N, C-alpha and C positions, 0 to 999 in steps of 0.2 A: 527753746521752741515755744512759739506762741500757741497757747491752748485755745481750743474751740470754745471752752467755757468763758473765756474772757471776751469773746466777740459775739455771744449770743444773749439775747434778752428775751425771755419768754413773756408773752403778752396774751395768754389764754388760748383757747382753741382756734380762734380766728387768725392767730399769727402764723405766718408761713416761714418763720425763722429767717426772714430775708434781710436782717440787719447785718449779716456777715458781709464784710467788705469784699468786693470782687476786683479781680485784676483785669485791666483793660489792655488789649493788645491791638496794635494797628500795624498795617504793612503797606508801604508805598513802593511801587516798582515803576521805574521810568526807563524807557528804552529809546534810543535815538540811533537810527541807522537808515541812511538814504543814499541811493545811487552809489557812486564811486567812493563816497567818503565814509560809508558804513564800515566796510572791511571786517577785520577780525573782531574789532571791538563791538561791532553791531551784532555779530553772531554770539559773542560772549554775553551781551546784554539780553539777547533772546533766551539763551540757555539759563541765565540767572533768573529770568522771569518765569520760565517753566519750572525751575527748581523751587522758587518761591510759591508758585501756584500749588505744587505738590505738597509742600510743607503746610501751606494754609489749609489744604483739604484735609490733611491728617489732623491738624489742630481742631478743625471744625468737627471732624468725626469723633475725636477724643472727648470733646465737650459733652456729647450726648444730647438727646432731645427728650424733653419732658412733655408727655402728652396729657392733656387735661382729662380727668375722669368725669364722665357725665353725671355721676352721683353727687348730689349736693353735700353729702357727708364726708367727702374726701378732699383733702387739701393737697396741692401740688408741693413737691419737695423743692426747696430753694437750691440754687447752685452754689457750691462751695469750692474754693480754690485748692483742690487736692494737689499735693506736690508731686504726683506721679502721672498726671494726665497727659502731659505733652511728651513728644518723642525724645526730647533732650533731658527729661527728668527721670529720676529713678525713685524707687520706693524708699520710704523712710524706714530703715532697718531697725532703728530703736523702737519705732511705733509697731513694727511687725512683732518684735520680741514681746512688747507689752500686750499686744493683741492676742498672741498665743497664750499668755498668762490669763487673760480674761476668758478666752475660750476654754482653757483647761479647768479653770475655777468655776465658771458659771455656765457656759454653753454646752460643754461636753456631757453633761448629765442627760440631755435630751437630744442633742443634734450630733451628727457624725460628719466626718470628712473622708468619704470613701475613696477619693481619688488622690489623696495626699499621703505619701510615704514619708517615713522619718528622714530618709536621705534628702528629700526636697528642702528640709529646713537648714541644711548645711550651707553656710555663707549667706544665709538670709537672716542675719542677726544672731546666729548660733555657730559655734565651732563644732568640728566633727566630734571632739571628745564630749562636749555637752549633749549633742544629739544622741550619741551612743548611751550615755547615762540616762537620758530621758526615755529612750526606747526600752532599756533594761528594767524600768519600773513596772512594765506591763508583762503579763504572761500570755503566750500564744500557744495554741494547741498545734503540735507538730507530730502527727502520727500516733501510733498506739504501741503499748508494750506487749509482751507475750500473752497476756490475759485478755487483750482487747481493749483495755482501758486507755483513754486518751492521755497523752504525755504532754505536759506543758513545759515550755522553755522560756527564758527571757527574750524580750524583743530584740530584733536586729535592725540595721539601717534599711534593709530591703523590705521590712514589714510595713504595712499600711497602718495608719492610726486606728485604734480599736473603735468598734461601733458601740454605742450606748445600749442597744437592744439586739437581741439575737434575731428577731424577725419583726415583720410589720404588725402582727397580731399583738405581741407583747408591748410594742411601742404605743399602739392605740389604747390598750388596756390601761397603761400607766398614765395616759394623758386625756382621760375622759372622752375617748373616741377620736381625738385629733391626732394626726400623724405629723410629727415634727419633720420638716424637710431636711434633706442633706444640705450642708452649707458649702460644699466644694465649689459650686458654680452659682451660688445664690445671688451674688452681686451682678453677674452677667445676665442672669435670668430675669431680673426685675427692671421694669422701666424706670429710668432715673438712676440706676446703678448705685454707686456709693451714696449719692445724695438721698436716695430713697431709704436705704438701710439706716443711715445715720439719723434721718428725720424720724423714722419709725421708732428707733430705740430711745430717743429723747422726747417723743411726742405724746406720751401717755398723759391723759387729762381726766378730770371728772366729767362725766357725760353732761351735756347741756340740759337745760330745763326742758322737760317734756319728752326726753329721750330715755327709754328704758331698755336695758339689755338683760338677757337671761343670766342665770347663775353660771359662773365660770367664764363669762365673756366680759372683756375689758374694753373700754373706749379708747380708741386711738384715731384721730382724724386723718392720719396718713394711710391707714389701712382701708382697702375697699370695703364699703358698707359701714365703716367706723367701728365694727365690733370684731375683736380678735381674741382667740382663746389663750394666747400666750400672755401671761402676766408680765408686769414690768420686773425684769430680772436684775436690773442694775440699781444700786443705791450708792450715795456718796460715801466714800471711805471704805468701800466693801473689800478692796484688795490693797495690799501693800506692795507697790511696784518695787522691783529690785533697784532701779535707778533713783528712787526717792520722789518720783513724780506723784503728785496728789491724785488719787483716783476719784475724780468727780464723775458724775454721770456722763457729761459731755466728753470728758477725756477718755473714759473707757469706751464710749460709743465710737469715738473717732479712731481709737486704736484697734478695736475689733473689726471695724469696717475696713481699715487699711489691711489688716491681716487677711480678711476674707477676700478682698480684692486681689491680693497677692495669690491666694489659694486658687483663684480662677485661672491665673496664668503665671505659674511660678517662674517661667522662662522669660518673662517680660523684659527684665533689665538686660539679660544677655542678648535678646533680639534687638532691643533698641541700640545697644552698643555696637552690634554688628551692622545695623542699618546706617548708623552715623559713619562708621568706617567705610562702608560701601559707597555712600554718597560722596564722601571726601575723595575717594579714589576715582570715582566717575568724573567728578569735577576736575581733578587734576589731569585726567586723560582727555577731557574735552578741549583743553587749551592747545596741546600739540596737535590734536586731530583737526581742530578748526584751522590752525595755521597751515598744516600740510594740505588740507583741502583747498585753501586759498592759493597756496603756492602751486599746486598741481594743476588746477583748472584755470589759472589766470590767463595763460596763453590761448586756451580754447575759448574762453568767454570773451576775449577782446579781439578775436580774429573776425574780420569782416570780409565776406566774399561777395563781389558785385559783378553784374553782367551788363555790358553796354551794347545797345543796338546800333548797327552800322547805318549811317545816313544813306538814303536811296540814290543821291546824285553821284556817289563815289562808285566807280566801276571796280568790280571785283574780278581778279584774274580767274581763269578757269582752274578748277581743281581746289580752289580755296572755299571753305564753307562761308555761307552768307553771314552767319552770326558767329563771329569768332569770340569766344569768351576770353576775357582778360584774366590774367593770373590774380591770385589773392593778394590783396594789399593790406598791410597791417598799419593800424593807427595807434 
């Protein structure tokens, strides 16, 4: 797997990390159906065009839109070719596994994942046995004994990942008044989505000349106002990944961003798989439906009914209508 670190060159605070090579996609749809010669193939072409239009709209939606911030201290996040952004692409499960390791080692001390249960991790880079062992490492309060004292038990698959703090007050006290946000939906909740989270994690810099921030505030040009209370938590070689991947700052940032994107929608891969199957079935049903429609309506569409007016110099016998309609003629 090609690492983000091999494609990024930092060039100071003014750099937007835009040296990442982008993938270009083009789509050309041509239809030709006219008069009698269009037939079934014309309808198939129109259906293919509509299908292409729908896929193109999904592609455009999945790319996201980055809105420029009015503040001069904020840089826009560059667009990166995430391998799960298109309908036919799935999450990198190896990256999800590494991302969870980054979360557990670095992020879990301050941030929680209140909407993620242990069972969600099954088949997302982990086996059921591995997830059961991971859950059993934590103790959960489950009822009380006869004296009223809480009883702790090992975690189960149905339990949710533990919170780092018992309540909001303790979280603020431990972080100089700042409240660490829950990361379950952090990717979906930020403009720029994965691009913003990745750029924020690798974007820590020394403040520019003339810029001064208070104690406990760090400069990051991708954060609104440029000052953020979260220090740079990632350093090169901080973690030993199980698969031997070197834990550079960009590699860990890419993996934790992929993991958090998956946390926002754990069912994404299943939904994409079902969508592709549904589109394939609908396309296969369209062919016989179009043919049956053509066969059923061909006689009706090609039937011509014409009426001819009788010339005035022809005498019409009594009892016969003046305008006798002719029968239908087929062409």
